[in-house]
NULOPA-454245 format. One record per residue (C-alpha): residue in one letter; x, y, z. Coordinates in nm, 4 decimals. Each point is the difference from the previous one (the first is absolute). Example, Ala and Ser with C-alpha at 12.3 -4.5 7.8 and 13.67 -1.06 7.14 Angstrom:
BEGIN
<rest:A&east:1.2300&north:-0.4500&up:0.7800>
<rest:S&east:0.1370&north:0.3440&up:-0.0660>
***
This chain:
BEGIN
<rest:X&east:1.9633&north:0.0980&up:0.2434>
<rest:X&east:0.2110&north:-0.1243&up:0.2911>
<rest:X&east:-0.0557&north:-0.3377&up:0.1617>
<rest:X&east:-0.2024&north:0.1285&up:0.2956>
<rest:X&east:-0.2328&north:0.1921&up:-0.2328>
<rest:X&east:-0.0444&north:-0.3056&up:-0.2223>
<rest:X&east:-0.0846&north:-0.2194&up:0.2980>
<rest:X&east:-0.2417&north:0.2569&up:0.1391>
<rest:X&east:-0.1819&north:0.0201&up:-0.3335>
<rest:X&east:-0.0196&north:-0.3770&up:-0.0481>
<rest:X&east:-0.1080&north:-0.0645&up:0.3609>
<rest:X&east:-0.2828&north:0.2557&up:-0.0124>
<rest:X&east:-0.3252&north:-0.1927&up:0.0080>
<rest:X&east:0.1797&north:-0.3365&up:0.0319>
<rest:X&east:-0.1191&north:-0.2456&up:0.2624>
<rest:X&east:0.2689&north:-0.2703&up:0.0050>
<rest:X&east:0.3636&north:0.0143&up:-0.1109>
<rest:X&east:0.2245&north:-0.3072&up:0.0186>
<rest:X&east:0.2426&north:0.1465&up:0.0507>
<rest:X&east:0.0893&north:0.3694&up:0.0058>
<rest:X&east:0.3708&north:-0.0799&up:0.0408>
<rest:X&east:-0.0044&north:-0.2222&up:-0.3083>
<rest:X&east:-0.1856&north:0.2615&up:-0.2032>
<rest:X&east:0.2493&north:0.2682&up:0.1030>
<rest:X&east:0.2880&north:-0.2250&up:-0.1053>
<rest:X&east:-0.1591&north:-0.0713&up:-0.3387>
<rest:X&east:-0.0697&north:0.3693&up:-0.0620>
<rest:X&east:0.3568&north:0.0902&up:0.0978>
<rest:X&east:0.1542&north:-0.2587&up:-0.2301>
<rest:X&east:-0.0458&north:0.2115&up:-0.3113>
<rest:X&east:-0.1689&north:-0.2940&up:-0.1723>
<rest:X&east:-0.3193&north:0.0436&up:-0.2015>
<rest:X&east:-0.2395&north:-0.2028&up:0.2119>
<rest:X&east:-0.2592&north:-0.2329&up:-0.1495>
<rest:X&east:-0.3213&north:0.0847&up:0.1854>
<rest:X&east:-0.2788&north:-0.2527&up:-0.0450>
<rest:X&east:-0.3752&north:0.0346&up:0.0308>
<rest:X&east:-0.2074&north:-0.3059&up:-0.0817>
<rest:X&east:-0.3684&north:0.0372&up:-0.0831>
<rest:X&east:-0.2606&north:-0.2636&up:-0.0802>
<rest:X&east:-0.2479&north:0.1284&up:-0.2612>
<rest:X&east:-0.3063&north:-0.1400&up:0.1769>
<rest:X&east:-0.2208&north:0.2943&up:-0.1040>
<rest:X&east:-0.0063&north:0.2642&up:-0.2715>
<rest:X&east:-0.0336&north:0.3106&up:0.2166>
<rest:X&east:0.2711&north:0.1407&up:0.2237>
<rest:X&east:-0.0878&north:0.2326&up:0.2875>
<rest:X&east:0.1930&north:0.2404&up:0.2225>
<rest:X&east:0.0882&north:-0.2829&up:0.2366>
<rest:X&east:0.2097&north:-0.1517&up:-0.2797>
<rest:X&east:0.1721&north:0.3325&up:-0.0582>
<rest:X&east:0.1977&north:-0.0094&up:0.3270>
<rest:X&east:0.2450&north:-0.2698&up:-0.1087>
<rest:X&east:0.0102&north:0.1380&up:-0.3562>
<rest:X&east:0.0853&north:0.3475&up:0.1319>
<rest:X&east:0.2751&north:-0.1456&up:0.2197>
<rest:X&east:0.1401&north:-0.1756&up:-0.3082>
<rest:X&east:-0.0101&north:0.3341&up:-0.1854>
<rest:X&east:0.2064&north:0.1549&up:0.2834>
<rest:X&east:0.2714&north:-0.2594&up:-0.0562>
<rest:X&east:-0.0098&north:0.0818&up:-0.3728>
<rest:X&east:0.0468&north:0.3696&up:0.0732>
<rest:X&east:0.3043&north:-0.0890&up:0.2122>
<rest:X&east:0.1541&north:-0.1695&up:-0.3029>
<rest:X&east:-0.0902&north:-0.3646&up:0.0591>
<rest:X&east:-0.1542&north:-0.2640&up:-0.2271>
<rest:X&east:-0.3673&north:-0.0828&up:0.0541>
<rest:X&east:-0.0952&north:-0.3609&up:-0.0709>
<rest:X&east:-0.3768&north:-0.0377&up:-0.0336>
<rest:X&east:-0.0949&north:-0.3673&up:0.0097>
<rest:X&east:-0.3403&north:-0.0853&up:-0.1403>
<rest:X&east:-0.1056&north:-0.3184&up:0.1775>
<rest:X&east:-0.1746&north:-0.1668&up:-0.2916>
<rest:X&east:0.0939&north:-0.3394&up:0.1496>
<rest:X&east:-0.0613&north:0.0781&up:0.3686>
<rest:X&east:-0.3342&north:0.1689&up:-0.0791>
<rest:X&east:-0.1317&north:-0.3415&up:-0.1015>
<rest:X&east:0.1186&north:-0.1406&up:0.3366>
<rest:X&east:-0.1484&north:0.2787&up:0.2150>
<rest:X&east:0.1806&north:0.1944&up:0.2718>
<rest:X&east:-0.1357&north:-0.1137&up:0.3411>
<rest:X&east:0.1449&north:0.2995&up:0.1887>
<rest:X&east:-0.2517&north:0.1437&up:0.2426>
<rest:X&east:-0.2862&north:-0.2098&up:-0.1343>
<rest:X&east:-0.2353&north:-0.2160&up:0.2043>
<rest:X&east:-0.1081&north:-0.2100&up:-0.2985>
<rest:X&east:0.1501&north:-0.1390&up:-0.3188>
<rest:X&east:0.0131&north:0.2584&up:-0.2792>
<rest:X&east:-0.1983&north:-0.1066&up:-0.3095>
<rest:X&east:0.2358&north:-0.1162&up:-0.2744>
<rest:X&east:0.0303&north:0.1986&up:-0.3232>
<rest:X&east:0.0391&north:-0.1248&up:-0.3548>
<rest:X&east:0.2969&north:0.0869&up:-0.2217>
<rest:X&east:-0.2067&north:0.2243&up:-0.2311>
<rest:X&east:-0.1376&north:0.2073&up:0.2885>
<rest:X&east:0.3457&north:0.0360&up:0.1553>
<rest:X&east:0.1467&north:0.1120&up:-0.3343>
<rest:X&east:-0.2694&north:0.2662&up:-0.0462>
<rest:X&east:0.0421&north:0.1268&up:0.3560>
<rest:X&east:0.3776&north:0.0109&up:-0.0489>
<rest:X&east:-0.0350&north:0.2308&up:-0.3005>
<rest:X&east:-0.2301&north:0.2338&up:0.1911>
<rest:X&east:0.2244&north:-0.0088&up:0.3077>
<rest:X&east:0.3037&north:0.1116&up:-0.1970>
<rest:X&east:-0.1918&north:0.2867&up:-0.1626>
<rest:X&east:-0.1041&north:0.1277&up:0.3426>
<rest:X&east:0.3284&north:-0.0691&up:0.1826>
<rest:X&east:0.1883&north:0.2270&up:-0.2400>
<rest:X&east:-0.2104&north:0.2925&up:0.1173>
<rest:X&east:0.2406&north:-0.0105&up:0.2965>
<rest:X&east:0.3135&north:-0.1805&up:-0.1192>
<rest:X&east:0.2507&north:0.1311&up:-0.2541>
<rest:X&east:-0.0534&north:-0.2439&up:-0.2861>
<rest:X&east:0.3476&north:0.0645&up:-0.1442>
<rest:X&east:0.1630&north:-0.0989&up:0.3299>
<rest:X&east:-0.2119&north:-0.3100&up:0.0666>
<rest:X&east:0.0891&north:-0.3582&up:-0.0830>
<rest:X&east:-0.3233&north:-0.1965&up:-0.0338>
<rest:X&east:0.0116&north:-0.3777&up:0.0384>
<rest:X&east:-0.2619&north:-0.2757&up:0.0128>
<rest:X&east:0.0717&north:-0.2664&up:0.2597>
<rest:X&east:-0.1286&north:-0.2854&up:-0.2154>
<rest:X&east:0.3384&north:0.0411&up:-0.1752>
<rest:X&east:0.1794&north:-0.1715&up:0.2887>
<rest:X&east:-0.2753&north:-0.1554&up:0.2119>
<rest:X&east:-0.1182&north:-0.2446&up:-0.2650>
<rest:X&east:0.3504&north:-0.1527&up:-0.0237>
<rest:X&east:0.0410&north:0.0317&up:0.3778>
<rest:X&east:-0.3122&north:-0.2076&up:0.0670>
<rest:X&east:0.1406&north:-0.2777&up:-0.2149>
<rest:X&east:0.3663&north:0.0017&up:0.0927>
<rest:X&east:0.0609&north:0.1860&up:0.3277>
<rest:X&east:-0.3090&north:-0.0337&up:0.2180>
<rest:X&east:0.0859&north:-0.3317&up:0.1642>
<rest:X&east:0.3528&north:0.1146&up:0.0847>
<rest:X&east:-0.1350&north:0.3248&up:0.1461>
<rest:X&east:-0.2607&north:-0.1813&up:0.2106>
<rest:X&east:0.2805&north:-0.1947&up:0.1686>
<rest:X&east:0.1392&north:0.3269&up:0.1359>
<rest:X&east:-0.3261&north:0.1555&up:0.1287>
<rest:X&east:-0.1682&north:-0.1413&up:0.3096>
<rest:X&east:-0.3716&north:-0.0419&up:0.0640>
<rest:X&east:0.0491&north:0.2030&up:0.3196>
<rest:X&east:0.1280&north:0.2958&up:-0.2004>
<rest:X&east:-0.3025&north:-0.0017&up:-0.2279>
<rest:X&east:-0.2580&north:-0.0553&up:0.2725>
<rest:X&east:0.1492&north:0.2736&up:0.2202>
<rest:X&east:-0.1953&north:0.2518&up:-0.2102>
<rest:X&east:-0.2769&north:0.1613&up:0.2039>
<rest:X&east:-0.2555&north:-0.0283&up:-0.2814>
<rest:X&east:0.0718&north:-0.3720&up:-0.0410>
<rest:X&east:-0.0254&north:-0.0605&up:0.3760>
<rest:X&east:-0.3323&north:0.1859&up:0.0146>
<rest:X&east:-0.1493&north:-0.2004&up:-0.2836>
<rest:X&east:0.1116&north:-0.3305&up:0.1503>
<rest:X&east:-0.1443&north:0.1012&up:0.3382>
<rest:X&east:-0.3333&north:0.0854&up:-0.1629>
<rest:X&east:0.0091&north:-0.3185&up:-0.2065>
<rest:X&east:-0.0080&north:0.2104&up:-0.3176>
<rest:X&east:0.1402&north:-0.1795&up:-0.3081>
<rest:X&east:0.3680&north:0.0608&up:-0.0713>
<rest:X&east:0.1229&north:-0.1574&up:-0.3218>
<rest:X&east:0.3474&north:-0.1428&up:-0.0562>
<rest:X&east:0.0354&north:0.2331&up:-0.2973>
<rest:X&east:-0.0510&north:0.3031&up:0.2264>
<rest:X&east:0.2757&north:-0.1167&up:0.2326>
<rest:X&east:0.2332&north:-0.0002&up:-0.3024>
<rest:X&east:-0.0750&north:0.3629&up:-0.0823>
<rest:X&east:0.2739&north:0.1547&up:0.2233>
<rest:X&east:0.2552&north:-0.2275&up:-0.1692>
<rest:X&east:-0.1070&north:0.1155&up:-0.3449>
<rest:X&east:0.0129&north:0.3688&up:0.0923>
<rest:X&east:0.3314&north:-0.0560&up:0.1744>
<rest:X&east:0.1451&north:-0.1649&up:-0.3080>
<rest:X&east:-0.0912&north:0.3111&up:-0.2017>
<rest:X&east:0.2675&north:0.1809&up:0.2016>
<rest:X&east:0.2552&north:-0.2674&up:-0.0856>
<rest:X&east:-0.0886&north:0.0147&up:-0.3697>
<rest:X&east:0.0438&north:0.3783&up:-0.0338>
<rest:X&east:0.2813&north:0.0284&up:0.2607>
<rest:X&east:-0.1907&north:0.2646&up:0.1979>
<rest:X&east:0.1883&north:0.2318&up:0.2368>
<rest:X&east:-0.3209&north:0.1413&up:0.1514>
<rest:X&east:-0.3587&north:-0.1267&up:-0.0050>
<rest:X&east:-0.3052&north:0.2152&up:0.0689>
<rest:X&east:-0.3522&north:-0.1031&up:0.0987>
<rest:X&east:-0.2963&north:0.0593&up:0.2269>
<rest:X&east:0.0517&north:-0.0895&up:0.3647>
<rest:X&east:-0.2104&north:-0.3140&up:-0.0423>
<rest:X&east:0.2771&north:-0.1173&up:-0.2371>
<rest:X&east:0.2824&north:0.0107&up:0.2560>
<rest:X&east:0.0176&north:-0.3792&up:0.0454>
<rest:X&east:0.0260&north:-0.0486&up:-0.3761>
<rest:X&east:0.2761&north:0.2635&up:-0.0268>
<rest:X&east:0.1970&north:-0.1705&up:0.2770>
<rest:X&east:-0.0345&north:-0.3308&up:-0.1826>
<rest:X&east:0.1716&north:0.1688&up:-0.2939>
<rest:X&east:0.2931&north:0.0885&up:0.2273>
<rest:X&east:0.0274&north:-0.3605&up:0.1142>
<rest:X&east:-0.0050&north:-0.1469&up:-0.3505>
<rest:X&east:0.2568&north:0.2523&up:-0.1229>
<rest:X&east:0.2340&north:-0.1045&up:0.2821>
<rest:X&east:-0.0559&north:-0.3649&up:-0.0940>
<rest:X&east:0.1011&north:0.0863&up:-0.3566>
<rest:X&east:0.3133&north:0.1856&up:0.1100>
<rest:X&east:-0.1399&north:0.3468&up:-0.0743>
<rest:X&east:0.0175&north:0.3030&up:0.2282>
<rest:X&east:-0.3417&north:0.0142&up:0.1721>
<rest:X&east:-0.2374&north:0.2752&up:-0.1054>
<rest:X&east:-0.1211&north:0.2784&up:0.2264>
<rest:X&east:-0.3725&north:-0.0345&up:0.0780>
<rest:X&east:-0.1937&north:0.3288&up:0.0168>
<rest:X&east:-0.3748&north:0.0020&up:0.0557>
<rest:X&east:-0.2621&north:0.2736&up:-0.0102>
<rest:X&east:-0.3279&north:0.0123&up:0.1958>
<rest:X&east:-0.3361&north:-0.1057&up:-0.1368>
<rest:X&east:-0.1765&north:0.3264&up:-0.0842>
<rest:X&east:-0.3231&north:0.0515&up:0.1950>
<rest:X&east:-0.2989&north:0.0536&up:-0.2286>
<rest:X&east:-0.2531&north:0.2814&up:-0.0119>
<rest:X&east:-0.2055&north:-0.1591&up:0.2787>
<rest:X&east:0.2905&north:0.0684&up:0.2371>
<rest:X&east:-0.0088&north:-0.3583&up:0.1319>
<rest:X&east:0.0883&north:-0.2729&up:-0.2485>
<rest:X&east:0.2929&north:-0.0173&up:-0.2387>
<rest:X&east:-0.0716&north:0.1512&up:-0.3396>
<rest:X&east:-0.1612&north:-0.2616&up:-0.2227>
<rest:X&east:-0.2377&north:0.0043&up:-0.2926>
<rest:X&east:-0.1976&north:-0.2815&up:0.1632>
<rest:X&east:-0.0591&north:0.2192&up:0.3099>
<rest:X&east:-0.1259&north:0.2921&up:-0.2091>
<rest:X&east:0.2498&north:0.2364&up:0.1640>
<rest:X&east:0.2579&north:0.0310&up:-0.2785>
<rest:X&east:0.1171&north:0.2719&up:-0.2393>
<rest:X&east:0.1116&north:-0.1548&up:-0.3290>
<rest:X&east:0.2851&north:0.1279&up:-0.2176>
<rest:X&east:-0.2418&north:0.0311&up:-0.2925>
<rest:X&east:-0.2687&north:0.2007&up:0.1847>
<rest:X&east:-0.0924&north:0.3124&up:-0.2041>
<rest:X&east:0.1706&north:0.3124&up:0.1443>
<rest:X&east:-0.3206&north:0.1415&up:0.1516>
<rest:X&east:-0.0876&north:-0.3322&up:0.1623>
<rest:X&east:0.3516&north:-0.0439&up:0.1382>
<rest:X&east:0.0105&north:0.3537&up:0.1390>
<rest:X&east:-0.3486&north:-0.0326&up:0.1510>
<rest:X&east:0.0785&north:-0.3322&up:0.1675>
<rest:X&east:0.3202&north:0.1377&up:0.1507>
<rest:X&east:-0.2019&north:0.2867&up:0.1464>
<rest:X&east:-0.1937&north:-0.2646&up:0.1965>
<rest:X&east:0.3143&north:-0.1065&up:0.1889>
<rest:X&east:-0.0393&north:0.0764&up:0.3697>
<rest:X&east:0.2164&north:0.2667&up:0.1636>
<rest:X&east:0.1532&north:-0.2723&up:0.2180>
<rest:X&east:0.0970&north:-0.2121&up:-0.3007>
<rest:X&east:0.1136&north:0.2914&up:-0.2161>
<rest:X&east:0.3449&north:0.0362&up:0.1594>
<rest:X&east:0.0678&north:-0.3714&up:-0.0541>
<rest:X&east:-0.0933&north:0.0403&up:-0.3683>
<rest:X&east:0.2399&north:0.2952&up:-0.0272>
<rest:X&east:0.2812&north:-0.2059&up:0.1528>
<rest:X&east:-0.0606&north:-0.3110&up:-0.2122>
<rest:X&east:-0.1112&north:0.1525&up:-0.3317>
<rest:X&east:0.2092&north:0.3194&up:-0.0252>
<rest:X&east:0.3422&north:0.1422&up:0.0848>
<rest:X&east:-0.1479&north:0.3094&up:0.1646>
<rest:X&east:0.1471&north:0.1401&up:0.3225>
<rest:X&east:-0.2419&north:-0.1231&up:0.2668>
<rest:X&east:0.0729&north:0.2899&up:0.2357>
<rest:X&east:-0.1094&north:0.2440&up:-0.2731>
<rest:X&east:-0.3143&north:-0.2040&up:-0.0626>
<rest:X&east:-0.0922&north:0.0068&up:0.3702>
<rest:X&east:0.0146&north:0.3802&up:-0.0071>
<rest:X&east:-0.2671&north:0.0221&up:-0.2717>
<rest:X&east:-0.3746&north:0.0231&up:0.0505>
<rest:X&east:-0.1363&north:-0.3590&up:-0.0341>
<rest:X&east:-0.2189&north:0.0872&up:-0.3025>
<rest:X&east:0.2886&north:0.1688&up:-0.1806>
<rest:X&east:0.2301&north:-0.2906&up:0.0841>
<rest:X&east:-0.2542&north:-0.2515&up:-0.1294>
<rest:X&east:-0.0431&north:0.1874&up:-0.3278>
<rest:X&east:0.3768&north:0.0068&up:-0.0355>
<rest:X&east:0.0171&north:-0.3758&up:0.0552>
<rest:X&east:-0.2769&north:-0.0675&up:-0.2515>
<rest:X&east:0.1656&north:0.2221&up:-0.2614>
<rest:X&east:0.3460&north:-0.1568&up:0.0447>
<rest:X&east:-0.1242&north:-0.3573&up:-0.0240>
<rest:X&east:-0.2309&north:0.0737&up:-0.2942>
<rest:X&east:0.2869&north:0.1751&up:-0.1829>
<rest:X&east:0.2161&north:-0.3117&up:0.0386>
<rest:X&east:-0.2424&north:-0.2061&up:-0.2056>
<rest:X&east:-0.1599&north:0.2575&up:-0.2305>
<rest:X&east:0.2393&north:0.2952&up:-0.0238>
<rest:X&east:-0.0002&north:0.3405&up:0.1669>
<rest:X&east:-0.2494&north:0.1657&up:-0.2359>
<rest:X&east:-0.2632&north:-0.2718&up:0.0529>
<rest:X&east:0.0574&north:0.0164&up:0.3766>
<rest:X&east:-0.0512&north:0.3764&up:0.0059>
<rest:X&east:-0.3183&north:-0.0336&up:-0.2053>
<rest:X&east:-0.1260&north:-0.2663&up:0.2418>
<rest:X&east:0.0691&north:0.2330&up:0.2921>
<rest:X&east:-0.1871&north:0.2896&up:-0.1649>
<rest:X&east:-0.2902&north:-0.2345&up:-0.0764>
<rest:X&east:-0.0123&north:-0.1148&up:0.3623>
<rest:X&east:0.0140&north:0.3546&up:0.1351>
<rest:X&east:-0.2664&north:0.1275&up:-0.2395>
<rest:X&east:-0.2312&north:-0.2951&up:0.0560>
<rest:X&east:0.0376&north:-0.0619&up:0.3724>
<rest:X&east:0.1526&north:0.3097&up:0.1561>
<rest:X&east:-0.1848&north:0.2642&up:-0.2035>
<rest:X&east:-0.3039&north:-0.2219&up:-0.0711>
<rest:X&east:0.0133&north:0.0878&up:-0.3706>
<rest:X&east:-0.0830&north:-0.2228&up:-0.2953>
<rest:X&east:0.3115&north:-0.0829&up:-0.2050>
<rest:X&east:0.0342&north:0.2120&up:-0.3151>
<rest:X&east:0.0884&north:-0.2995&up:-0.2189>
<rest:X&east:-0.2955&north:-0.2205&up:0.0950>
<rest:X&east:-0.1124&north:-0.2379&up:-0.2779>
<rest:X&east:-0.3388&north:0.0207&up:-0.1723>
<rest:X&east:-0.1959&north:-0.3149&up:-0.0835>
<rest:X&east:-0.3272&north:-0.0233&up:-0.1958>
<rest:X&east:-0.2379&north:-0.2849&up:0.0889>
<rest:X&east:-0.3621&north:-0.0921&up:-0.0764>
<rest:X&east:-0.2572&north:0.0725&up:0.2738>
<rest:X&east:-0.1565&north:-0.2734&up:0.2116>
<rest:X&east:0.3219&north:-0.1837&up:0.0917>
<rest:X&east:0.0436&north:-0.1307&up:0.3531>
<rest:X&east:0.2618&north:0.1864&up:0.2002>
<rest:X&east:0.2275&north:-0.3055&up:0.0133>
<rest:X&east:-0.0045&north:-0.0158&up:-0.3819>
<rest:X&east:0.0870&north:0.3711&up:-0.0205>
<rest:X&east:0.2921&north:-0.0486&up:0.2396>
<rest:X&east:0.1213&north:-0.2948&up:-0.2084>
<rest:X&east:-0.0254&north:0.1882&up:-0.3308>
<rest:X&east:0.1804&north:0.2996&up:0.1474>
<rest:X&east:0.2997&north:-0.2209&up:0.0846>
<rest:X&east:-0.0257&north:0.0173&up:0.3775>
<rest:X&east:-0.0036&north:-0.3787&up:0.0424>
<rest:X&east:0.0533&north:-0.3170&up:-0.2004>
<rest:X&east:-0.3356&north:-0.1715&up:0.0597>
<rest:X&east:-0.3614&north:0.0675&up:0.0987>
<rest:X&east:0.0469&north:-0.1928&up:0.3247>
<rest:X&east:0.2946&north:0.2200&up:0.0920>
<rest:X&east:-0.2107&north:0.3080&up:-0.0808>
<rest:X&east:-0.2814&north:-0.1219&up:0.2244>
<rest:X&east:0.2443&north:-0.0557&up:0.2868>
<rest:X&east:0.1395&north:0.3512&up:-0.0454>
<rest:X&east:-0.3538&north:0.1427&up:0.0170>
<rest:X&east:-0.0822&north:-0.2058&up:0.3113>
<rest:X&east:0.3194&north:0.1242&up:0.1677>
<rest:X&east:-0.0979&north:0.3631&up:-0.0632>
<rest:X&east:0.2752&north:0.0543&up:-0.2560>
<rest:X&east:-0.2195&north:0.1480&up:-0.2789>
<rest:X&east:-0.1347&north:0.3569&up:-0.0045>
<rest:X&east:-0.2305&north:0.1687&up:-0.2499>
<rest:X&east:0.0380&north:0.3794&up:-0.0043>
<rest:X&east:0.1657&north:-0.0226&up:0.3409>
<rest:X&east:-0.2710&north:-0.2150&up:0.1634>
<rest:X&east:0.0796&north:-0.3515&up:0.1123>
<rest:X&east:-0.1938&north:-0.2577&up:-0.2040>
<rest:X&east:-0.2055&north:-0.2298&up:0.2205>
<rest:X&east:-0.1297&north:-0.2576&up:-0.2519>
<rest:X&east:0.0866&north:-0.1536&up:-0.3350>
<rest:X&east:-0.2786&north:0.1509&up:-0.2092>
<rest:X&east:-0.0334&north:0.2243&up:-0.3086>
<rest:X&east:0.1175&north:0.3559&up:0.0619>
<rest:X&east:-0.2984&north:0.2358&up:0.0246>
<rest:X&east:0.1884&north:0.3145&up:-0.0858>
<rest:X&east:0.0103&north:0.2622&up:-0.2739>
<rest:X&east:0.1798&north:-0.0933&up:-0.3187>
<rest:X&east:0.3437&north:0.0798&up:0.1531>
<rest:X&east:0.1567&north:-0.0709&up:0.3393>
<rest:X&east:0.3384&north:-0.0554&up:0.1663>
<rest:X&east:0.0745&north:-0.3589&up:0.0983>
<rest:X&east:0.2627&north:-0.0667&up:0.2690>
<rest:X&east:0.1315&north:-0.3570&up:0.0275>
<rest:X&east:0.2168&north:-0.0595&up:0.3055>
<rest:X&east:0.2065&north:0.2908&up:0.1272>
<rest:X&east:0.1912&north:0.0906&up:-0.3137>
<rest:X&east:-0.2074&north:-0.0643&up:-0.3127>
<rest:X&east:-0.2402&north:0.2608&up:-0.1394>
<rest:X&east:-0.1978&north:-0.0125&up:-0.3257>
<rest:X&east:-0.2534&north:0.2390&up:-0.1540>
<rest:X&east:-0.2862&north:-0.2136&up:-0.1296>
<rest:X&east:-0.2397&north:0.1180&up:-0.2702>
<rest:X&east:-0.3134&north:-0.2079&up:-0.0606>
<rest:X&east:-0.1188&north:-0.0021&up:-0.3595>
***
């Protein structure tokens, strides 16, 4: 692939690039670049929003470069303040370690494990905090740290801003020094931290890294960034049918953005398709990335049979239960939810149907000995009362 084609591929979906000239020079040098992505394992579940930077890192791998995945086991206990209007709750070492294991399992659904160097930043940050921090603080001004928009907003609103949070950009920046990064990737809310890495590398006599950021993926609500806390996310570990079904909820307006950010498809060809056909294609491609092509095709057939043709899936489970149980208990025992309270909320929201009729109340089912229970949009169970 020639230089222009490489740049075009790497710039697709990117929001900030500091700078394109430097990246072109590094790509032209013939050197195997060390491309860094740092992640703090603050939660166990990754969602499609996380996949943007991981996919960009995979592109560098496919161009022959070395991916350096940094697990921020040290910085996760500090808490990244980027884009936040309040201090992030601190995590314990055991929770961070468990999240780190889960993160790696999910990240390698996208990355080539054999071409990834995985590092934990406690390796160098623990010594750094003892031996190098004071010297580094002499070279970084308060003005530089407080120039961040999120810091300025919190100070203006008199929201607490801890000294430890102000150190976070230094710690992330020092990661780049420690692994001698040529390129660093991150979400656009990370740009200030990536630029700090450039500064610290220059201070250490290293060639400064290129900073490349990707957008924050908009969630299923079409308004806020994708986040589990907003209830608008699609997790890596969603079952294939759930993942496909959620992607089919993406609005026509948002669909093209998802194609651009989550796939390598030709956007002009996508625009020529009927919106429903294009959306099914998007759902199948993304589901195949995490579950394989066969599972994605099965999820598509399930969706089309269940929602397009209004047919009951052929592989629906059968569950035998005693009569007289409240509907919420039946939903719980059939695996639709994790608790009775969650089942009651699903019933109240109109998300439970008995033989196709929406359940209005949490009461025993007054039906014949067998009926079809629908829980949410994608779960069906044949229930036999005995």
